[in-house]
N, C-alpha and C positions, 0 to 999 in steps of 0.2 A: 375337436369334433366332441360334441356332447349329445343328450338326448333330445335338447330343444332345438339345436340346429338341424338335428335328423327328422323331427316330427313338427317342422314349420309348416304354416298352413297359409302364408301370404303369397303363395304363387299367383301368377296373374291367370285369369280365367278366360276360357274361349267358349266358342258355341259347342263344339263337340271335344270331347277328351274322356279320359279314364274316370272311373267311377270315384267319387272323392271318397266313400266309405271304405272301397277296397284298396285304394292308396294309403288311406290311413291306418288300416289294418296292416298292411305291408310294411309300412314304415315303423309303427309299433315293434312288429317282430324284429326288425333290422336293429332298432335301438336297444331291445332287450338282449339280443347276442352281442351286440357290442360292450353293453354294460358288463355282462358276463365275462367277456374275455379281457376286459381292462381292470375289472374290479379286484381280482386276485393280486395283480401285481401292484396295483396302487395302495390296497389295504395293508400288504404286508408291511409290517414297520422296519425302520431301518435297524433297530436294536437286534432283529432277528439274524440278520448276515452278520452282524458284529458277533453276536454270541456264538455263532458257528465257527467264526475264526478262532475266537478265544478258546472254544474247546478243543478246537483242533491243536493250538498252540500247546495248551495245558497237557494233552495226550502225549505231544511230542516231549515235551519238557519231563513228564513223569517216565516214560521210556528210557530217555537218556540218564536220568538220576538213577533208575533201577539197574541200566547198564553199568554206571560208575560204581554203584554200591557193590555189584558182584565182582567187578573187576578189583575194586580194593579188598574185598574179602580174599579173594585168591592170591593177591599179593602179599597180603597179611598171613594168609595160611602158609605159603611158602616162605617167608622170613621167619616166622615161629619154628617152622620145621628144620630149617637151617641153624636157627640159633639152639634148638633143642639137641641137634646132631652134635653141634660143637661143644654143647655143655657135657653131653653124655661121653665125648671122646676125651675131655678134659678130666672128667671125673675118674674115667677108667684108667688113665695115665697117672692121676694121682693115687688111686689104689695101688697102682702097680709099683709106684715109687715107696708108696707107705709099706708095702711087702718087702722091696729090696732094703730099704732102711733098717726094718725090723730084723732082717736077717743079718745084716752088718753089725748092728748093735749086739746082737746075740753072739756073734762070731767075736766081736771085740771084748765082750763081757767074759766070754769063755777063755779067751787068750790072756787077758789080765789076770783072772784067777789061775790060770797055770803059771804065769809069769811070777805072780806074788807067791806062790806056793814053793816054785822052783829057788827063788831068791832067799825064801825063808829056810828051806833045806840047806842051801849053799852056806849061808850065815851060821847055822848051827854046825855045820860040818868044819866050818873053818875055825869057829870058835872053840869048838872041842879040842881041834889040833894045835890052835895057836897058843894054849896055854904053856906048852913045853918048848914053844919056839924062842930063840935068842933073839934080843932085840937087835935091831938094825944099828949098823955102825952111824957115824955122825954124817958120812957123806952120802946116805941115802935119802931119797927125796922126801921132803916135809910134808908134801900134800898127801902122802899115803896115811889114811887113819885106820886102815883094816889091820888087825893082828897078823903079826908075821908068822909064818909056818915053817916047818922043818923041810928038809929036800924029799921027806917022804910023802908030803901032801898030795892030793890027787889032782888031777887037771882042772877039775871044777873049782876048787879053791885059788889056783893061778889064775884061771880065766876071770874070777871075780875081781881079784885084785889087779890085774891087768885093765879090767873095764874101769875101775875107781880111778886108776891113774890116768888113763886115757881121757876119762870125763873131767879130771881135775885139770889138764892141759899139758900134761908130762910127755915129754917128745918120745917116740917110740924107741929110740937107741937106748934112752935111760931105762925105760921099762923092760926091754929086752935084758939089759945087763942085770937089773934087779931079779928079774925071774930066772935068769940062768945061774944066779948065785943061790937062790933059795928054793929051786924046784928042780927035779929031775924030769924034764918033759921030753916026749919022743919027738914031736914037730913043733919047737918054739915058733918058727916064722910062721906056720899055718895058723897057729892061735893068734898071734898078734896080727895078722892080716884080718880074720875074722873079727876080733875086738875092735880094732881102730875102724874096719867098715862101719860095724854097728855104730861106734860113736861119731860117725861122720868127718872122720879124719883122713 
């Protein structure tokens, strides 16, 4: 249906009928209304509908991308926080271990200094008293390098000689016999127990 088919004039004529001018005017108005109602849909290009669909798709894609970025940022932030917490814990533990190690080193240094001073003092005392000691008989152990002292030597000198013999591998019985012959000790067995325990025997 178009304008020409509405305003056609090839109708058959009769003796009586409607006024042709009035009919023509009415048909013209009908044709005008028809064109106005059909023209917007016909004139709208196909690309307009396609553009709208593309716009909707793009908006949905942008929203999805924004949500993904936000979620990824939250997950990354949580991971960084966990790593930072673990690193802080390790650093704190390392600091604690460093303090403990420093304390142990200080204690070992102090103990070493005291031991060195004690050994030096014992060696001086044994050397001072060993000048007048008689040499041991041929049956005495040859592993003993320390000077001999008389029976009046104190317990510290006997302990040093016993330790020297124990570290040199001298049996306990032989050390006990030697100390009994050269020192006047109140408790020889207790001294030997302590010396051979310290020597790991």
